[in-house]
C-alpha positions as CSV (number, residue, x, y, z in Angstrom):
1,M,157.2,52.7,89.2
2,I,153.5,52.1,88.6
3,R,152.5,48.5,88.5
4,Y,149.0,47.1,87.8
5,E,147.5,43.7,87.4
6,Q,144.1,42.9,86.0
7,N,142.5,39.6,87.3
8,G,139.1,39.3,85.8
9,E,137.0,42.1,87.1
10,T,139.6,43.2,89.7
11,W,142.3,45.8,89.0
12,I,145.2,46.2,91.5
13,V,147.3,49.3,90.9
14,T,150.5,49.8,92.9
15,I,152.7,52.9,93.4
16,D,156.1,51.2,93.6
17,R,158.7,53.8,94.5
18,P,159.6,53.0,98.1
19,D,163.1,54.6,97.8
20,K,161.4,58.0,97.2
21,A,158.5,57.5,99.6
22,G,156.1,57.0,96.7
23,A,156.7,60.5,95.4
24,L,155.0,61.1,92.1
25,T,156.3,62.5,88.8
26,R,154.1,63.8,86.1
27,D,154.7,60.7,84.0
28,M,153.6,58.5,87.0
29,L,150.4,60.6,87.5
30,T,149.6,60.4,83.8
31,E,150.1,56.6,83.8
32,L,147.9,56.3,86.9
33,A,145.2,58.4,85.2
34,D,145.4,56.3,82.0
35,I,145.0,53.1,84.1
36,A,142.1,54.5,86.1
37,E,140.3,55.6,82.9
38,A,140.9,52.2,81.3
39,A,139.4,50.6,84.5
40,R,136.2,52.6,84.3
41,D,134.1,49.5,84.0
42,A,136.0,47.5,86.6
43,K,133.9,45.9,89.4
44,L,136.8,46.3,91.9
45,F,139.6,48.8,91.8
46,I,142.3,48.6,94.4
47,L,145.0,51.3,94.8
48,T,148.0,50.6,97.0
49,G,151.7,51.3,97.4
50,T,155.0,49.8,98.7
51,G,157.2,50.5,101.6
52,A,156.4,52.6,104.7
53,V,154.7,55.4,102.8
54,F,151.8,55.2,100.3
55,S,152.8,58.5,98.7
56,A,154.5,61.7,99.8
57,G,152.7,63.6,97.0
58,A,154.6,65.4,94.2
59,D,158.3,64.6,93.6
60,L,160.0,67.8,95.0
61,D,161.9,68.6,91.9
62,A,158.8,68.1,89.7
63,A,156.7,70.2,92.2
64,R,159.1,73.1,91.9
65,A,158.8,72.8,88.1
66,G,155.1,73.2,88.2
67,L,153.7,69.7,89.0
68,A,152.1,70.9,92.2
69,V,149.5,72.9,90.1
70,D,149.3,70.6,87.1
71,P,145.7,69.5,86.1
72,V,146.8,65.9,85.9
73,W,146.1,65.5,89.6
74,E,142.4,66.4,89.0
75,R,142.3,64.2,85.9
76,L,143.4,61.3,88.1
77,S,140.9,62.0,90.9
78,T,138.1,62.4,88.4
79,A,139.0,59.1,86.7
80,I,139.0,57.2,90.0
81,A,135.7,58.8,91.1
82,S,134.2,57.8,87.8
83,I,134.9,54.1,88.2
84,H,131.6,52.2,88.0
85,G,132.5,49.6,90.6
86,L,133.9,49.8,94.1
87,S,137.3,51.6,94.5
88,I,139.4,51.0,97.5
89,A,142.6,52.7,98.7
90,A,144.6,50.1,100.5
91,L,147.1,52.4,102.3
92,N,150.4,50.7,103.2
93,G,151.6,53.9,104.9
94,T,151.4,57.7,105.1
95,V,149.5,59.9,102.6
96,A,150.7,63.4,102.0
97,G,150.1,66.4,99.8
98,G,148.6,65.8,96.4
99,A,148.4,62.1,96.9
100,F,145.4,62.9,99.1
101,G,143.3,63.5,96.0
102,M,143.4,59.9,94.6
103,V,142.7,58.5,98.1
104,L,139.7,60.8,98.7
105,A,138.3,59.9,95.3
106,C,138.1,56.2,96.3
107,D,134.9,54.8,97.7
108,L,136.7,53.2,100.7
109,R,140.0,53.7,102.5
110,I,141.7,51.0,104.6
111,A,145.1,51.7,106.2
112,V,147.8,50.3,108.4
113,A,148.0,51.6,111.9
114,E,151.3,53.4,111.2
115,A,149.8,55.6,108.5
116,K,149.5,59.4,108.9
117,F,147.5,61.8,106.8
118,F,148.6,65.4,106.1
119,Y,148.1,67.9,103.3
120,P,150.4,71.0,103.9
121,V,149.0,73.3,101.2
122,M,148.8,76.3,103.6
123,K,152.4,76.0,104.6
124,L,153.7,75.4,101.0
125,G,151.6,78.1,99.4
126,F,149.7,75.9,97.0
127,L,145.9,75.4,96.6
128,P,144.5,71.9,97.0
129,Q,143.1,70.3,93.9
130,P,139.6,71.7,93.2
131,T,137.6,68.6,94.3
132,D,139.8,67.6,97.2
133,P,138.3,70.0,99.9
134,H,134.7,69.0,98.9
135,R,135.4,65.3,99.2
136,L,137.3,65.8,102.5
137,V,134.5,67.8,104.0
138,A,132.0,65.2,103.0
139,L,134.0,62.6,104.9
140,V,135.2,64.4,108.0
141,G,133.2,67.6,108.2
142,S,134.2,71.3,107.7
143,A,136.1,71.9,110.9
144,R,138.2,68.7,110.7
145,A,138.9,69.5,107.0
146,K,140.2,72.9,108.1
147,L,142.5,71.2,110.7
148,I,144.1,69.3,107.8
149,L,144.1,72.0,105.1
150,M,144.5,75.1,107.1
151,A,146.1,74.2,110.4
152,G,148.4,71.6,108.8
153,Q,147.7,68.9,111.3
154,K,149.1,65.4,110.8
155,I,146.3,62.9,111.6
156,K,147.2,59.3,112.7
157,A,145.3,56.4,111.4
158,A,143.4,55.7,114.6
159,E,142.1,59.3,114.7
160,A,141.4,59.3,111.0
161,Q,139.2,56.3,111.5
162,T,137.2,58.0,114.2
163,W,136.8,61.0,111.9
164,G,135.5,58.8,109.0
165,L,138.6,59.3,106.8
166,V,139.7,55.7,107.2
167,D,137.1,52.9,107.2
168,Q,139.2,50.1,108.6
169,I,142.7,49.6,110.1
170,V,144.4,46.4,109.1
171,A,147.8,44.7,109.2
172,Q,150.2,45.4,106.4
173,E,150.1,41.8,105.2
174,D,146.3,41.8,105.1
175,L,145.7,45.0,103.1
176,I,145.0,43.4,99.7
177,T,143.1,40.4,101.0
178,T,140.9,42.7,103.1
179,A,140.2,44.9,100.1
180,Q,139.3,41.8,98.0
181,T,137.0,40.6,100.8
182,L,135.3,44.0,100.9
183,G,134.8,43.7,97.2
184,A,133.4,40.1,97.2
185,D,129.7,41.1,96.9
186,V,130.5,43.6,94.1
187,L,132.4,41.0,92.2
188,S,129.5,38.6,92.3
189,A,126.9,41.2,91.3
190,D,125.6,42.4,87.9
191,R,127.2,45.6,86.6
192,L,123.8,47.3,86.2
193,H,123.0,46.5,89.9
194,I,126.4,47.8,91.0
195,A,125.9,51.1,89.1
196,A,122.4,51.5,90.4
197,I,123.4,51.2,94.0
198,K,126.5,53.4,93.6
199,G,124.5,56.0,91.7
200,M,122.0,56.2,94.6
201,M,124.8,57.3,96.9
202,R,126.4,60.0,94.8
């Protein structure tokens, strides 16, 4: 259900569970975190999915069994945020719930026009993962973050782009090639130069 390929300095990681809207189990999250930690020195890291939904967040049965508050979510976000190169979420569809964390941890987010973004922690009675609100506020501002986390609003891709949550809207068939194009300069650069520039923006 998690696929990844490494082509030189590029890692492409895919959540491949379209029949369950990309819902995540603990084993899937652990595997994603393992991969992201192994890709720490990657120059380009691309995270994507299959089907009409990138990820609906936690698998419902697993969430009820405690996954919704499991520290593995934060481990995954931290691993992605710690990648030395450029990380890009190439969003094939909607992002919901805990899946927000890995998307917010990426450096860039590109998405199809049909994608929606929502994080219904207020309605469901859970807290967001610790670093998610800070990253969300940094991208969209405090009031808009509250619209998502407190008012439970579903944000469409076009609006998410005007807010700064999405950097580009692209066609489904162009997601990966667009991500690779965005990473072209990084792939041709020296690792120390990449780390220096990225470090200046932390």
